[in-house]
Steps between C-alpha positions, in 0.01 A plus 500: 500500500413457136706660227421505130792411276388656173674358195475213256683229691771321307787269600718684246477828695770497769320734734195270499707199604643704791162563661479176707853561633416858590177404677696248707773753571247757619350244735831376638698827516235769546226299669250612235269238353347604169241303307582565132245463221609507138268722298523495121481837326193368319309457828562780748153528648476503879837660574334728755483204738878453525732641767774569245551509124829419330516541122781273390731494196416294193398738224358516251202404714205320349286801588657843550170631638507244781843613622395865477181424693696332779704817551186713493323292764803509729538876459137592545419246774824573687609137488877443544647476152829379359580505129823356366637527145188474282298577813690828525428577135127431524467692826636805317262432212203492739604823667562680174161405363274526803666773707676712238243448224760406240421296190821298498605142427763240577718446193527127569120461504395754235789562260270689264377753756556874462650588839702271727547521875718187505768470233790265425811571702801626307684200642303202626554417868397137457732286712693799637558660837515875543547773756186674628526832680218551749358839592555579869182501707297287260335172593746284308800682646364440849439135418850447366669712767737636236499739208667257259422139418593252226207309354421232240300561184329302228356799321497660157242779545496810716327832554503748216675782685296759308209413731690500827414859592130450429474193723699671774274804474205275580662355813719212384840498673790359302718373779765292324718586200787354302823694468372658180193632681246262351227372730539172685244529785178690570263537795191684622528697825192486721411146393549223761752335265523563129840425351619377162848420377638447155743252654394163636555469877372143485822401318731624776729230639381142490145569616555382857525854642226745401614821336420798730239626253314170518523488880365856517209412271419195715511715815259750340263215416515392864422850624199525271363163605542582871333838454209340314465234768500763773 
């Protein structure tokens, strides 16, 4: 089962160095063997052939358009998708542009733009943990088996809340929030698996036990591959 790890791989990005541990943990604990391929944001052609797409942290990416395209392919081709941190941000950017028809930018990538979907957080979450309240009945709440979780962040940008209602009106479900009501997770109902988190589940623990979100993504990849094979 091939998964595309979209991001500009770097040994200085903690989440990237966790990937080998997580692949081993999925194999040993969940019995799921994934074949990961690192895909640079500058070369995202052929993503349709993967069983899963994970857009990883590590912004600013070399090519914003590549990260946005990865989210589009996963959404339109119904390929299991996970976006974490910057992956969450660029998933929202893709949805705002291609589903909602908004002409919006990411402040980190285009500081001179007119309208921003992603803006600097009032207080950076880089290196912090925070409480996330999960909406009952949503995919992530079912995955976690609880309505509250504490998660790790390395993040300085989040959704401009002025656009939250517009995205929700076009079908995006905001399923995780901080105590102040700001968005921390989003998903698309009706898709086999389309989930993005502002937090980084790959940083949970020491990497030897997959975070439930990662296990759920891997299980969705398995289901898709089995369905395709059948």
